[in-house]
N, C-alpha and C positions, 0 to 999 in steps of 0.2 A: 872346540868347534864344533868339529863334526858330530861328536858326542850328540851334543847338546839339540843338531837338527834332523841327527837319525830318532833322537826321543821326541820330538816334537812331532815327527811326520809318524809314529808308530801311535802317539797319543791319538793324534787328529783320525785317523783311520778307524780309533778303535770306538770314539767319541759318535764321529760322522757316520757309522760304517756297521760297525757290528752290535754295538750299544741298541741303536732300532731296532738291528732285524734279532738280535736276542730279546728284548721285548715282545716284539712281533710271535715269535714261537710260543714264548710265556702263554700269552693271550692265544694263540689256536690251539696249546693242550690244556688251555680252561685253568692255567695260574689262578689269574685275576683278571678282573673287568672294569671298565672304567664309563660308569652311569654319567651322562652329561644332565641337564637341566633339565627338567619336567621333563624325564624322559624315562621309561619302565622297561627292564627287562625281563621277558618272560621264557623258561628252560624248558620245554618239552621232547623228554624221552620215552622213547616207544611206547608214543601213545598218552603220557602222562605227565601231567605238570611238578615238575619236581622242586622248584623256587620262582621267586618272582622277588624280583628287585627294584626299588622305586625309588630308592633314595639314592640323591647325588657325590659321585665321590669316587674313591678308589676301592672295590672289592675287592680282598679273594677268597674263590672260589669252594677251596678243599673244605676250611670251617661247615660252608653251606651244603654245598653237594658231596663231599667225602671225595671216595670212587671215583664218581657218574659225574665229577668235574673233565677227566680225563677224555672224556668217550663222547660228553654232550655237542662239543663243537662238532663231531665227527659222523654221528652217528642219529643225533638229536634235532632239534631248531632253535634257535634263539629267537624271537619276538621282539621286535624293538616296537614300541607305544610312544604316538606322542600324548602325553596327558596335558599339553596347555590349551586353555579355554580357545572353543572356536563360536563362530556365529555364521547366522544363515538367516535369509529373507527370501520369505512365500510371498508370493504377487497375489495380490486380487483373488482371493479364496471368495467364491460364489456362495451369499448368503440370500436371504429375503428378509424385510425387515415387516414388522406387526400388520404395518398398511397392503402390504404385499408388492413393495417395491426390491428392484433387482440391485443390491449393492455387491459392491466388494469388498473384501477387509485384507489389506498388504499387515504381515504379522514376523516381528524380527523376536528370535529368540537366541540366547546361548546354551551351549551345551558343551562336555567335558567328561571325559571318562573316566567313570567312578571305583569299576573294576573290573582292570581288565580281564583276569580271566574269563567273564560272563562276556566280555565286550568280543573276544576274540571265540568264545566258543556255543553262545546261545542263540546268536543270530547273528548270519551271514551277512547282512547288509545293516548293521544296526542305525548308522547314519539315516537312509533312506527310511527303515522302520519309524525313527524320529520325526522325520517329514512328515510322513505320512500321518503318525498318531498326534503331529500338533495340528495337522491340515482338518484332520477328521476331528476333533477334539474344536478347533475352530468353528467349522459347519453345527456340530452338533449343541455347541452352545452357546452361541450367537446367534442361532436363526427364532425370528418371529420374535425380535427384539423393538421395541418401539425406533421410531426413527430417530425420534428427537437424542431418544440416551443413546440411540447405537452411533449418534453424530459426536455426542458429548465425553461423555463415561465411560472413555478410553480404560482410565486407571484401575476400573473394576473389571470392565473386559478383559482384561490383561491378566487380571489373578483371576480370574474364574478359567482361563484356557492352561496357567500355568498348575491350577489345583487339580485340575483333570488330565493333565498330560505326567505328571512328575511320579506317581506309583508306577505307571507300570513301564516308562522310560528306563527308571532304575533297576529294574529287574533284566534289562540285556548288559547291564553295563556301563551306560553312557546314561548320564544326569542332564538332568532339563534348569538351566541357570535363568536367567531374568527373560521374563517375553514382555516383549512390548507391543502393540496397537500400533503402527505407524501412518497409516493408510486408511479412509474409508470414504469411499467415491461410488457412485452410478455408475451400473454397469452398462444402460438401455440407454445407445445415442440418441430418440429422438425424446427420450423422461428429460434427458440434460438439457436436448434444445427448448422443450419446454419450459425449463424452471430457468432457464437465463432468460426468454423471451418476457415470463413473469416479473423477475428483477429486475428484467430492462423497465417494465411497462410501471413497475413500482416505484423504480428511479425518478422516470419521468412525473408520476403523478405528486412524490414528493417535492422536486424541483418546482413544479407547476404553483404547488400549495405555498412552498416557498416564497416564489415569486408572487402570488396575490398578494401573503402576508405582506410582506413588502412593502406593496404598492398601496395594497389599506395603510400602513403605518406613513405612507409619505402625504396620501391624502386628507389621513387625519390632522400631521403636523402641519399642512397646507391651509386648510378649513379653520383651525386654530389660528395662525398667522394671519389670514387675511381679514378674521371676527376682528381681533383684537386691531388692526391696521385701522378696519372699518371705525370702531369707537374711537382710536384716535385721531380719524380724520372726522367725524361730526364733531367729539369735542372741540377740536380745532374750524370748523364750519361755524361752530357756536359762539365762541368767542372772536370770532371775524370781525361781526361788527362792532362791537364793543372797542375790541382796537382802532379799527378804521376811524370809528368815529369822535375818541380822542385826538389821535393823532391831527385830524381834520379841525377839531377843537383850539388846537393846540396853534395850527398854523393860520388860522382864523384869525388871533389875536393882533397880527402883524397883516395891515391891507397890501402892503404890498407882496410879501411873501407868498399871501391865498393870490393874489392875480396872478402872480407870474408860475405858481403851482397850476392852477387851472389853465390856461393858455397852455402851456404843458402838458397836461392832458390832454386836453383838444387835440392838439397837434400830433402825439402821439395817434390817434384814436382814427383821427382822419386819416394818418397814412397810414395806419394799420387796415381802414378800409377800402372797399373796390371799387369806390366811386369816381370820376373825374372832375374835374378842376377847369375850367374857365379863365382864362387869364387876360383882362381888358388892358388895351392903353392908358397912357393917363392922364390925356385930353377925355371929355364926356360928349365930344359931337357927335361919334359915330354910335354911340346910344339915344343919344337925343332923337336923332334920324331912324333906327328902327324903331324906335316904342310910335313915331310915326305914321311910319308904313305899317306897322298894325293895326295902329286906331282907324287909318284913313282908307283899309281896304282897297288901296290902286289894285290894280289890274296885274296881271299876270307878266304882261310886257315889263311894265312898267317894276316891276318887284325884280325881275330878273336884270332888267339892268342896274336896277339899284343893287342889286345883290353883285353885278359884275363890276360894277364904278366900287361898290364897299365890301372886301370880302369878308367874309366870315372870319371870326376869332379862332385862334389857334386851338385847337383842343390839346390838351397837356394831362397824360396820363402820369397819376402816383404813384410813385415809383416807392 
């Protein structure tokens, strides 16, 4: 049992301590190297590139470098380059349209390292140089374009910029990928305010025209309806006498019904009018006296006395 624990402790020490130390010394001595995914190792010894490894995985350096593998990590340099796709966005590159409007163009582009050696030694700042090249190509190729084309044809402008930049950038080991014009805008604030004012005025004109057209349509519909209603009312007025005459002819066939009908009609007309009705008592003595007073032309005193002895009949308004 003790031997088992001793063997376990020795194995654990060898695996956890001595093995990583041994692999580290092997890498330091240049026996092998592990290249990660989308990485590139460039080995430089005494100012000369002796190897470039861009395949991911485990690589033994002795077959590739020979005896130089033992001293390259001590006397030389190993450059590790990132070969992954990168992106950049240049904001508001100043250009002028054919009409003279100051415009700004935002351009987005991709780039990646195509030649590690040229990337390291042909340009001290290939990323900055590529950005300056894209900016200059954008200004040079897209200036003096018609404003309408500049605002609409973004795909053709992107292709033009990419075709202009790619050959030069490849010489520096930094290849240009996709290029896309993302934003085209006006740079002059006063012009922006003027355009906004024109757009607002145009919207108001269109709104007023729509409202006026709607009002005209409503007027046409209303006038058409009124015309049709007037025609129908005229037809009704034309046939009304015929209908009333036919009804009266049918009613007059029965004298009692006709008498009752005309009595009702007279009563309705009297009630509907604004006249006043004088109600008389049942006896006719007062009426005889009034008539005699009017015919004899009695004096004012007698008339006043007669009026006081025989008061005037009450006036009853029709309600």
